[in-house]
A tleap script that builds the chain and sets N, CA, C and O, in Angstrom:
source leaprc.protein.ff14SB
mol = sequence {
  NMET SER VAL GLY SER SER SER HIE VAL ARG
  SER ALA SER ALA TRP ALA PRO LEU ALA ALA
  PRO VAL PHE ARG ALA LEU TRP ILE ALA GLN
  PHE VAL SER ASN THR GLY THR TRP MET GLN
  THR VAL GLY ALA GLN TRP LEU LEU LEU GLY
  HIE GLY ALA GLY HIE CYS PHE CARG
}
set mol.1.N position { -11.768 -25.112 -44.214 }
set mol.1.CA position { -11.021 -24.795 -43.023 }
set mol.1.C position { -9.588 -25.245 -43.169 }
set mol.1.O position { -9.304 -26.263 -43.800 }
set mol.2.N position { -8.697 -24.489 -42.588 }
set mol.2.CA position { -7.295 -24.857 -42.675 }
set mol.2.C position { -6.964 -25.919 -41.635 }
set mol.2.O position { -7.684 -26.098 -40.652 }
set mol.3.N position { -5.871 -26.610 -41.870 }
set mol.3.CA position { -5.439 -27.672 -40.968 }
set mol.3.C position { -4.995 -27.063 -39.645 }
set mol.3.O position { -4.245 -26.087 -39.627 }
set mol.4.N position { -5.452 -27.633 -38.550 }
set mol.4.CA position { -5.046 -27.173 -37.234 }
set mol.4.C position { -5.912 -26.065 -36.671 }
set mol.4.O position { -5.708 -25.632 -35.537 }
set mol.5.N position { -6.877 -25.601 -37.451 }
set mol.5.CA position { -7.730 -24.547 -36.921 }
set mol.5.C position { -8.925 -25.166 -36.207 }
set mol.5.O position { -9.370 -26.264 -36.539 }
set mol.6.N position { -9.414 -24.463 -35.256 }
set mol.6.CA position { -10.543 -24.944 -34.464 }
set mol.6.C position { -11.842 -24.524 -35.136 }
set mol.6.O position { -11.915 -23.482 -35.787 }
set mol.7.N position { -12.849 -25.342 -34.970 }
set mol.7.CA position { -14.149 -24.984 -35.532 }
set mol.7.C position { -14.857 -23.983 -34.617 }
set mol.7.O position { -15.840 -23.357 -35.013 }
set mol.8.N position { -14.357 -23.841 -33.410 }
set mol.8.CA position { -14.947 -22.896 -32.470 }
set mol.8.C position { -14.247 -21.541 -32.641 }
set mol.8.O position { -13.058 -21.416 -32.350 }
set mol.9.N position { -14.978 -20.537 -33.110 }
set mol.9.CA position { -14.420 -19.211 -33.339 }
set mol.9.C position { -14.801 -18.331 -32.159 }
set mol.9.O position { -15.968 -18.239 -31.780 }
set mol.10.N position { -13.798 -17.691 -31.590 }
set mol.10.CA position { -14.008 -16.818 -30.449 }
set mol.10.C position { -13.955 -15.367 -30.887 }
set mol.10.O position { -13.055 -14.969 -31.625 }
set mol.11.N position { -14.911 -14.583 -30.437 }
set mol.11.CA position { -14.865 -13.159 -30.765 }
set mol.11.C position { -13.987 -12.446 -29.734 }
set mol.11.O position { -13.955 -12.819 -28.561 }
set mol.12.N position { -13.295 -11.438 -30.184 }
set mol.12.CA position { -12.402 -10.684 -29.306 }
set mol.12.C position { -13.231 -9.796 -28.378 }
set mol.12.O position { -14.242 -9.221 -28.780 }
set mol.13.N position { -12.788 -9.702 -27.158 }
set mol.13.CA position { -13.465 -8.865 -26.178 }
set mol.13.C position { -13.063 -7.410 -26.370 }
set mol.13.O position { -11.962 -7.118 -26.838 }
set mol.14.N position { -13.948 -6.512 -26.012 }
set mol.14.CA position { -13.635 -5.091 -26.082 }
set mol.14.C position { -12.568 -4.715 -25.062 }
set mol.14.O position { -11.889 -3.701 -25.223 }
set mol.15.N position { -12.414 -5.513 -24.023 }
set mol.15.CA position { -11.442 -5.253 -22.962 }
set mol.15.C position { -10.093 -5.923 -23.233 }
set mol.15.O position { -9.162 -5.757 -22.445 }
set mol.16.N position { -9.969 -6.660 -24.307 }
set mol.16.CA position { -8.743 -7.396 -24.611 }
set mol.16.C position { -7.497 -6.506 -24.713 }
set mol.16.O position { -6.433 -6.926 -24.258 }
set mol.17.N position { -7.576 -5.299 -25.288 }
set mol.17.CA position { -6.360 -4.476 -25.360 }
set mol.17.C position { -5.798 -4.083 -23.993 }
set mol.17.O position { -4.602 -3.821 -23.870 }
set mol.18.N position { -6.641 -4.040 -22.977 }
set mol.18.CA position { -6.160 -3.677 -21.641 }
set mol.18.C position { -5.313 -4.768 -21.004 }
set mol.18.O position { -4.748 -4.565 -19.929 }
set mol.19.N position { -5.221 -5.910 -21.647 }
set mol.19.CA position { -4.369 -6.985 -21.144 }
set mol.19.C position { -2.889 -6.668 -21.358 }
set mol.19.O position { -2.030 -7.215 -20.666 }
set mol.20.N position { -2.591 -5.791 -22.308 }
set mol.20.CA position { -1.205 -5.389 -22.560 }
set mol.20.C position { -0.817 -4.324 -21.532 }
set mol.20.O position { -1.478 -3.289 -21.450 }
set mol.21.N position { 0.238 -4.553 -20.749 }
set mol.21.CA position { 0.608 -3.620 -19.677 }
set mol.21.C position { 0.898 -2.188 -20.147 }
set mol.21.O position { 0.526 -1.226 -19.475 }
set mol.22.N position { 1.558 -2.051 -21.292 }
set mol.22.CA position { 1.893 -0.717 -21.784 }
set mol.22.C position { 0.624 0.033 -22.189 }
set mol.22.O position { 0.465 1.207 -21.856 }
set mol.23.N position { -0.272 -0.636 -22.900 }
set mol.23.CA position { -1.518 -0.001 -23.312 }
set mol.23.C position { -2.366 0.358 -22.094 }
set mol.23.O position { -2.967 1.432 -22.048 }
set mol.24.N position { -2.415 -0.538 -21.108 }
set mol.24.CA position { -3.191 -0.282 -19.893 }
set mol.24.C position { -2.646 0.932 -19.142 }
set mol.24.O position { -3.422 1.768 -18.679 }
set mol.25.N position { -1.317 1.038 -19.016 }
set mol.25.CA position { -0.702 2.185 -18.340 }
set mol.25.C position { -0.990 3.486 -19.094 }
set mol.25.O position { -1.283 4.512 -18.479 }
set mol.26.N position { -0.908 3.440 -20.410 }
set mol.26.CA position { -1.196 4.621 -21.218 }
set mol.26.C position { -2.654 5.035 -21.080 }
set mol.26.O position { -2.957 6.224 -20.975 }
set mol.27.N position { -3.553 4.064 -21.080 }
set mol.27.CA position { -4.988 4.349 -20.952 }
set mol.27.C position { -5.295 4.973 -19.597 }
set mol.27.O position { -6.062 5.933 -19.520 }
set mol.28.N position { -4.710 4.445 -18.533 }
set mol.28.CA position { -4.938 4.982 -17.191 }
set mol.28.C position { -4.375 6.397 -17.088 }
set mol.28.O position { -5.024 7.277 -16.522 }
set mol.29.N position { -3.179 6.631 -17.624 }
set mol.29.CA position { -2.576 7.961 -17.587 }
set mol.29.C position { -3.428 8.968 -18.357 }
set mol.29.O position { -3.596 10.103 -17.913 }
set mol.30.N position { -3.958 8.567 -19.489 }
set mol.30.CA position { -4.818 9.458 -20.281 }
set mol.30.C position { -6.115 9.754 -19.547 }
set mol.30.O position { -6.610 10.880 -19.595 }
set mol.31.N position { -6.669 8.759 -18.870 }
set mol.31.CA position { -7.901 8.935 -18.107 }
set mol.31.C position { -7.682 9.933 -16.962 }
set mol.31.O position { -8.507 10.820 -16.739 }
set mol.32.N position { -6.577 9.782 -16.246 }
set mol.32.CA position { -6.253 10.697 -15.142 }
set mol.32.C position { -6.027 12.115 -15.675 }
set mol.32.O position { -6.481 13.082 -15.064 }
set mol.33.N position { -5.336 12.246 -16.796 }
set mol.33.CA position { -5.084 13.552 -17.389 }
set mol.33.C position { -6.383 14.225 -17.812 }
set mol.33.O position { -6.576 15.414 -17.554 }
set mol.34.N position { -7.265 13.489 -18.450 }
set mol.34.CA position { -8.551 14.053 -18.872 }
set mol.34.C position { -9.394 14.459 -17.671 }
set mol.34.O position { -10.086 15.477 -17.713 }
set mol.35.N position { -9.342 13.670 -16.601 }
set mol.35.CA position { -10.082 14.013 -15.391 }
set mol.35.C position { -9.543 15.306 -14.794 }
set mol.35.O position { -10.325 16.155 -14.368 }
set mol.36.N position { -8.229 15.473 -14.754 }
set mol.36.CA position { -7.625 16.697 -14.244 }
set mol.36.C position { -7.983 17.913 -15.082 }
set mol.36.O position { -8.236 18.990 -14.540 }
set mol.37.N position { -8.005 17.750 -16.390 }
set mol.37.CA position { -8.389 18.843 -17.278 }
set mol.37.C position { -9.832 19.249 -17.037 }
set mol.37.O position { -10.153 20.436 -16.991 }
set mol.38.N position { -10.701 18.254 -16.884 }
set mol.38.CA position { -12.107 18.529 -16.605 }
set mol.38.C position { -12.252 19.272 -15.281 }
set mol.38.O position { -13.016 20.234 -15.196 }
set mol.39.N position { -11.534 18.842 -14.250 }
set mol.39.CA position { -11.618 19.486 -12.945 }
set mol.39.C position { -11.119 20.929 -13.015 }
set mol.39.O position { -11.702 21.807 -12.379 }
set mol.40.N position { -10.059 21.190 -13.769 }
set mol.40.CA position { -9.545 22.542 -13.904 }
set mol.40.C position { -10.558 23.435 -14.625 }
set mol.40.O position { -10.767 24.581 -14.228 }
set mol.41.N position { -11.180 22.920 -15.667 }
set mol.41.CA position { -12.161 23.686 -16.418 }
set mol.41.C position { -13.358 24.030 -15.541 }
set mol.41.O position { -13.801 25.179 -15.508 }
set mol.42.N position { -13.876 23.041 -14.835 }
set mol.42.CA position { -15.020 23.279 -13.960 }
set mol.42.C position { -14.649 24.256 -12.853 }
set mol.42.O position { -15.443 25.133 -12.512 }
set mol.43.N position { -13.455 24.117 -12.288 }
set mol.43.CA position { -13.010 25.029 -11.238 }
set mol.43.C position { -12.894 26.462 -11.732 }
set mol.43.O position { -13.311 27.386 -11.033 }
set mol.44.N position { -12.348 26.664 -12.900 }
set mol.44.CA position { -12.208 28.007 -13.458 }
set mol.44.C position { -13.576 28.626 -13.735 }
set mol.44.O position { -13.788 29.807 -13.460 }
set mol.45.N position { -14.503 27.838 -14.276 }
set mol.45.CA position { -15.839 28.346 -14.539 }
set mol.45.C position { -16.568 28.678 -13.244 }
set mol.45.O position { -17.281 29.678 -13.163 }
set mol.46.N position { -16.388 27.845 -12.247 }
set mol.46.CA position { -17.013 28.071 -10.951 }
set mol.46.C position { -16.462 29.343 -10.311 }
set mol.46.O position { -17.214 30.128 -9.734 }
set mol.47.N position { -15.147 29.543 -10.415 }
set mol.47.CA position { -14.521 30.734 -9.867 }
set mol.47.C position { -15.059 31.989 -10.550 }
set mol.47.O position { -15.395 32.963 -9.876 }
set mol.48.N position { -15.144 31.976 -11.869 }
set mol.48.CA position { -15.675 33.130 -12.589 }
set mol.48.C position { -17.127 33.387 -12.232 }
set mol.48.O position { -17.539 34.539 -12.099 }
set mol.49.N position { -17.893 32.343 -12.078 }
set mol.49.CA position { -19.298 32.493 -11.716 }
set mol.49.C position { -19.426 33.072 -10.310 }
set mol.49.O position { -20.287 33.916 -10.059 }
set mol.50.N position { -18.580 32.626 -9.404 }
set mol.50.CA position { -18.620 33.097 -8.033 }
set mol.50.C position { -18.189 34.538 -7.870 }
set mol.50.O position { -18.696 35.239 -6.994 }
set mol.51.N position { -17.258 34.995 -8.702 }
set mol.51.CA position { -16.775 36.364 -8.609 }
set mol.51.C position { -17.607 37.329 -9.429 }
set mol.51.O position { -17.367 38.536 -9.396 }
set mol.52.N position { -18.566 36.824 -10.152 }
set mol.52.CA position { -19.411 37.709 -10.956 }
set mol.52.C position { -18.650 38.320 -12.101 }
set mol.52.O position { -18.325 39.506 -12.067 }
set mol.53.N position { -18.363 37.540 -13.104 }
set mol.53.CA position { -17.581 38.014 -14.242 }
set mol.53.C position { -18.348 39.032 -15.080 }
set mol.53.O position { -17.766 39.657 -15.966 }
set mol.54.N position { -19.626 39.209 -14.821 }
set mol.54.CA position { -20.433 40.144 -15.600 }
set mol.54.C position { -19.960 41.574 -15.490 }
set mol.54.O position { -20.130 42.341 -16.438 }
set mol.55.N position { -19.365 41.971 -14.357 }
set mol.55.CA position { -18.921 43.353 -14.200 }
set mol.55.C position { -17.731 43.683 -15.092 }
set mol.55.O position { -17.413 44.860 -15.264 }
set mol.56.N position { -17.076 42.703 -15.655 }
set mol.56.CA position { -15.929 42.949 -16.536 }
set mol.56.C position { -16.354 43.544 -17.883 }
set mol.56.O position { -15.549 44.173 -18.569 }
set mol.57.N position { -17.605 43.345 -18.250 }
set mol.57.CA position { -18.073 43.761 -19.579 }
set mol.57.C position { -18.882 45.050 -19.530 }
set mol.57.O position { -19.465 45.446 -20.540 }
set mol.58.N position { -18.928 45.701 -18.397 }
set mol.58.CA position { -19.720 46.937 -18.301 }
set mol.58.C position { -18.863 48.137 -18.546 }
set mol.58.O position { -19.354 49.265 -18.506 }
savepdb mol mol.pdb
quit
C-alpha cells in the first residue's frame, strides 16, 4: 500500500456522475428529448391507426 492511502476501499456509485451539474443537466435534457420523441412516434402511429391507413394501399 502506498503512504497516505486508506485501507478502506470505496466502490464508486452508479449515480456518482449525476453529482456533476453539467452532466446532470445534459442527462435531464436528453431524457426529456427522448420522451418527446417517443410521444411524437406514438401519436403519429395512433393517428394513422385511427384514420385507417389501410385504404392508402388499395
